[in-house]
VEXSE-64108 format. One record per residue: z, x, y of N, C-alpha, C in turn; residue in three letters. Coordinates in steps of 0.2 Angstrom, whole numbers, padded with zeros to 4 digits, always signed. Atoms other than C-alpha are relative to their C-alpha. Example, Ala and Ser with C-alpha at 12.3 -4.5 7.8 and 13.67 -1.06 7.14 Angstrom:
BEGIN
+0000+0004-0006+0039+0062-0022+0000+0004+0006ALA-0001-0004-0006+0036+0068-0005+0003-0004+0005SER
***
This chain:
BEGIN
-0002+0000+0007+0110+0028-0007+0003-0007-0002MET-0002+0007+0001+0113+0009-0006-0003-0002-0007ASP+0004+0002+0006+0100+0007-0020+0004+0002-0007LYS-0004-0002+0005+0112+0016-0032+0006-0005-0001PHE-0005+0006+0001+0125+0002-0029-0003-0006-0001ILE+0003+0007+0001+0113-0013-0028-0003+0000-0007SER+0003+0000+0007+0104-0008-0044+0005+0002-0005ASP-0005-0001+0004+0121-0005-0052+0000+0007-0004GLU-0001-0006+0003+0118+0013-0056+0007+0003+0000VAL-0007-0002-0001+0135+0017-0049+0005-0003-0005CYS-0004+0004+0005+0143+0004-0061-0002+0003-0007LYS+0002-0001+0007+0133+0008-0077-0001+0008-0002ASP+0001-0007+0002+0130+0027-0076+0005+0005+0003VAL-0004-0005-0004+0140+0036-0062+0005-0005+0004ILE-0005+0004-0004+0155+0031-0052-0002-0001+0008ASP+0002+0000-0007+0149+0035-0034-0007+0002+0001ASN+0007-0002-0002+0132+0037-0026+0000+0008+0001PRO+0000-0007-0001+0126+0055-0026-0001+0001+0008PRO+0000-0002-0007+0128+0064-0009-0007+0001+0003PRO+0007-0001-0003+0109+0068-0007-0005-0003-0005LYS+0006+0003+0004+0092+0061-0014-0003+0006-0003VAL+0003-0005+0004+0085+0072-0027-0008-0001+0001LEU+0007+0000-0001+0066+0076-0023-0003+0000-0007SER+0004+0001+0006+0055+0070-0038-0007-0001+0002ILE+0008+0000-0002+0036+0073-0037-0004+0000-0007HIS+0005+0000+0006+0024+0068-0051-0007+0002+0003TYR+0006-0003-0003+0009+0079-0047-0006-0004-0002THR+0006+0003+0002-0004+0070-0057-0002-0006+0004GLY+0001+0006-0005-0003+0053-0048+0002+0001+0007PRO-0002-0002-0006+0004+0062-0033+0005-0006+0003ASN-0006+0004-0002+0020+0051-0032+0006+0003+0001ILE-0007-0002-0002+0036+0055-0023+0004-0006-0001HIS-0005+0005+0001+0050+0045-0030+0005-0001+0005ILE-0005+0002-0004+0061+0035-0019+0005-0004-0004THR-0004+0004+0004+0077+0027-0025-0002-0007-0001PRO+0002+0007+0001+0073+0011-0034-0007-0001+0000GLY+0008+0001+0000+0054+0013-0033-0002-0002-0007MET+0003+0002+0006+0044+0004-0046-0006+0004-0002VAL+0005-0004+0002+0032+0015-0056-0002-0003-0007VAL+0002+0002+0007+0022+0013-0073+0002+0006-0004THR+0000-0006+0004+0025+0024-0088-0006+0004+0000PRO+0006-0004-0001+0007+0030-0086+0001+0005+0005THR-0001-0004-0006+0012+0037-0069+0005+0006-0001GLN-0006-0005+0000+0028+0046-0075+0000+0003-0007VAL+0000-0002+0007+0022+0052-0093+0001+0008+0000LYS+0000-0008-0001+0021+0071-0087+0007+0002+0004ASP-0006-0003-0003+0036+0081-0082-0001+0001+0007LYS+0001-0001-0008+0039+0080-0063+0002+0007+0002PRO-0003-0006-0003+0043+0094-0051+0006-0003+0004HIS-0006+0002-0002+0061+0092-0046+0003+0005+0005VAL-0003-0005-0004+0069+0100-0031+0006-0003+0004SER-0006+0002-0003+0086+0100-0022+0003+0006+0004PHE-0003-0005-0004+0096+0109-0009+0005+0004-0005GLU-0005-0004+0005+0106+0123-0019+0002+0006+0003ALA-0003-0007-0002+0117+0138-0017-0004+0005-0004ASP+0004-0004+0004+0106+0152-0022+0004+0004-0006PRO-0004-0004+0005+0121+0160-0032+0003-0005-0005ASN-0003+0005+0005+0125+0144-0042-0004-0002-0005ALA+0004+0003+0006+0119+0136-0058+0001-0008+0000PHE+0000+0007+0000+0115+0118-0060-0002-0003-0007TYR+0002+0003+0006+0112+0105-0074-0004-0007+0003THR+0004+0006-0002+0098+0091-0072+0000-0004-0006LEU+0000+0005+0006+0100+0075-0083-0004-0006+0002ILE+0004+0006-0001+0088+0061-0084+0002-0005-0006MET-0002+0005+0005+0094+0045-0093-0003-0007+0002HIS+0002+0007-0001+0089+0027-0096+0006-0004-0003ASP-0005+0004+0003+0104+0016-0097-0001-0007-0003PRO+0002+0007+0002+0094+0000-0101-0004+0000-0007ASP+0003+0000+0006+0089+0004-0119+0003-0004-0005ALA+0007+0001+0000+0082-0006-0127-0002-0005+0006PRO+0001+0004-0006+0084-0018-0112+0006+0000+0005SER-0006+0001-0004+0095-0021-0097+0005-0005-0002ARG-0004+0006+0003+0102-0037-0105+0004+0002-0006LYS-0002-0002+0006+0105-0028-0121+0000+0007-0001ASN+0001-0007+0001+0108-0010-0119+0004+0004-0005PRO-0003-0003+0006+0114-0006-0136-0001+0007-0002LYS+0002-0007+0001+0105+0011-0137+0001+0004+0006PHE-0001-0003-0006+0110+0015-0119+0006+0004+0000GLY+0005-0002-0004+0111+0027-0112-0005+0004-0004GLU+0005-0004+0004+0095+0035-0119-0002+0006+0004TYR+0001-0007-0003+0093+0053-0115-0007+0002+0000HIS+0007-0002-0001+0076+0058-0108-0001+0007+0002HIS+0001-0007-0002+0078+0076-0101+0006+0003+0002TRP-0006-0004-0003+0091+0089-0098-0002+0008+0000MET+0001-0008-0001+0089+0107-0091+0007+0002+0003VAL-0007-0003-0002+0105+0118-0089-0001+0007+0002VAL+0000-0007-0003+0109+0134-0081-0006+0001+0005ASN+0006-0001-0005+0096+0131-0067+0003+0005+0005ILE-0002-0005-0005+0098+0146-0056-0002-0002+0007PRO+0001+0001-0007+0099+0142-0037-0005-0005+0001GLY+0005+0005-0001+0089+0126-0039-0007+0000-0002GLY+0006-0001+0003+0074+0133-0048+0000-0003-0007ASP+0000+0004+0007+0072+0120-0062-0004+0004-0005VAL+0004-0003+0005+0058+0130-0070+0003+0006-0003SER-0004-0005+0003+0070+0144-0073+0006-0001-0004LYS-0006+0002+0004+0083+0134-0081-0002+0000-0008GLY+0000+0001+0007+0086+0131-0100-0001-0007-0002GLU+0001+0007+0002+0078+0115-0106+0003-0001-0007GLU-0004+0002+0006+0090+0108-0119-0004-0006-0003VAL+0003+0006+0002+0081+0091-0120-0007+0000+0003THR+0007+0001-0003+0062+0090-0118-0001-0006+0004GLY+0002+0006-0004+0055+0078-0105-0003-0005-0004TYR+0003+0006+0002+0051+0061-0111+0000-0005+0005MET+0001+0005-0006+0044+0049-0098+0002-0007-0003GLY-0002+0007+0002+0047+0030-0098-0003-0003-0006SER+0003+0003+0006+0045+0021-0114+0003-0007-0001GLY-0003+0006+0000+0052+0004-0110-0004-0005-0005ALA+0004+0004+0005+0048-0008-0125-0003-0006+0003PRO+0003+0006-0003+0037-0023-0122+0005-0006+0001LYS-0004+0006-0002+0045-0038-0114+0007+0001+0001ASP-0007-0002-0001+0061-0029-0110+0002+0001+0008THR-0001-0001-0007+0059-0029-0091+0000+0007+0003GLY-0001-0007-0003+0062-0015-0079+0006+0003-0002LEU-0005-0004+0002+0072-0001-0085+0002+0005+0006HIS-0002-0004-0005+0082+0011-0073-0001+0007-0003ARG+0001-0007+0003+0077+0030-0076+0004+0004+0006TYR-0004-0003-0005+0091+0040-0067+0000+0008-0001VAL+0000-0007+0000+0090+0058-0063+0006+0003+0004PHE-0006-0003-0004+0106+0068-0058+0001+0007-0001LEU-0001-0008+0001+0110+0086-0054+0007+0001+0002VAL-0007-0002+0000+0127+0093-0056+0001+0008+0001TYR-0001-0007-0001+0133+0110-0050+0005+0002-0006LYS-0004-0002+0006+0140+0120-0065+0006+0005+0003GLN-0005-0005-0002+0156+0130-0063-0002+0008-0001PRO+0002-0006+0001+0147+0145-0070-0006-0001-0005GLU+0005+0000+0005+0132+0150-0081+0003+0000-0007LYS-0004+0000+0006+0137+0146-0099-0005-0003-0006LYS+0003+0003+0006+0131+0142-0117+0004-0006-0001ASP-0004+0006+0001+0135+0124-0118+0000-0002-0008PHE+0000+0001+0007+0131+0124-0137-0002-0007-0001LYS+0003+0007+0000+0121+0108-0135-0006+0000-0005LEU+0006+0000+0005+0108+0103-0149-0007+0000+0004PRO+0006+0000-0004+0090+0107-0143-0004-0006-0003LYS+0004+0006+0002+0079+0091-0143-0007+0001+0003ILE+0007-0001-0003+0060+0094-0142-0002-0006+0003PRO+0003+0005-0003+0050+0083-0131-0003-0006-0004ALA+0003+0005+0005+0042+0074-0146+0005-0003-0005ASN-0005+0002+0005+0058+0070-0155+0004-0006+0003HIS-0004+0005-0003+0068+0054-0153+0007+0000-0003SER-0007-0001+0003+0083+0059-0164+0005+0004+0005LYS-0004-0003-0005+0098+0063-0153+0000-0003+0007GLY+0000+0003-0007+0093+0053-0138+0003-0006+0001ARG-0003+0006-0002+0100+0036-0140+0008+0001+0000PRO-0007+0000-0001+0118+0032-0135+0003+0006+0002LYS-0003-0007-0003+0121+0048-0125+0002-0002+0008GLN-0003+0002-0007+0132+0044-0109+0000+0006+0005LYS+0000-0005-0005+0130+0054-0093+0008+0002+0001VAL-0007-0002-0001+0149+0053-0091+0003+0004-0005ARG-0002-0004+0005+0152+0060-0108-0003+0007+0001ASP+0003-0007-0001+0140+0075-0104+0004+0003+0005TYR-0004-0003-0005+0149+0078-0088+0007+0002-0002VAL-0007-0002+0002+0166+0078-0096+0000+0006-0005SER+0000-0005+0005+0161+0088-0111-0002+0007+0003LYS+0003-0006-0002+0151+0101-0101+0005+0003+0006MET-0004-0003-0006+0165+0103-0087-0004+0000+0007GLY+0004+0001-0007+0153+0097-0073+0004-0004+0004LEU-0004+0003-0004+0162+0092-0058-0003-0003+0006GLU+0003+0002-0007+0151+0091-0042-0007-0003-0001GLU+0006+0004+0000+0137+0078-0042-0004+0002+0007LEU+0004-0003-0006+0124+0087-0030-0005-0005+0003VAL+0006+0004-0003+0109+0075-0029-0001-0005-0006ALA+0002+0005+0005+0102+0060-0038-0006-0004+0002GLY+0006+0005-0001+0087+0048-0039-0001-0004-0006ASN+0002+0004+0006+0080+0035-0050-0006-0005+0002PHE+0005+0005+0000+0065+0024-0053+0001-0006-0005PHE+0001+0005+0004+0061+0008-0061-0007-0001-0004LEU+0006+0000+0004+0048+0006-0075+0001-0005-0005ALA+0000+0004+0006+0043-0007-0088-0006+0002-0004GLU+0005-0001+0004+0031-0007-0102-0007+0000+0003TYR+0008+0000-0001+0012-0003-0100-0003+0003-0006ASP+0004-0002+0006-0002+0002-0111+0001+0007-0003ASP-0002-0006+0002+0004+0020-0112+0006+0001-0005TYR-0006+0000+0004+0020+0016-0121-0001+0001-0007VAL+0002-0001+0007+0012+0014-0138-0002+0007-0002PRO+0002-0007+0001+0004+0031-0136+0007+0005-0001GLN-0007-0003+0000+0022+0038-0132+0003+0000-0007LEU-0003+0002+0007+0029+0030-0148-0003+0004-0005TYR+0004-0003+0005+0015+0037-0159+0001+0007+0000LYS-0001-0008+0000+0019+0055-0153+0006+0002-0002SER-0007-0002+0002+0037+0054-0158+0001+0001-0007LEU-0003-0002+0007+0045+0062-0173+0006-0003-0001VAL-0006+0004+0001+0059+0052-0181+0001-0004+0005ASP
***
């Protein structure tokens, strides 16, 4: 988990590295993400399969953020909220409640590599977090959303697993932008 420290995820998003690596698999291009791996927006445009070791009787929250919006040098819109699933029963992400629809990498042109961070927290219990629903094709409500704020507001305490990749602009990004509402 040294990559979480060397790529400053621990400084910018979380305080300490996660205890385990979150398994992230993009089935279309058949890519298994390793911490700090460089991919393209085209490769990560579709929602991945995510798995982690879980207590079958517990509930979990999955959060994906980009702390580098619009760039790592000028993160004035960071953290940008890309995906959130809550009340995941026993590690089965497909059975959780998607609060924020998945949005892949959308790094603007000439802004360099962005870090896309996935974190899983154990919830104290299943609950209605009363969070606004954000569809996958909406941009409203995504900028300036900090993981630390969500963790505090939602009462999440135990970071279970995490992973992240790096990506920068490619030819898919304009298509992503055209598909967005507001």
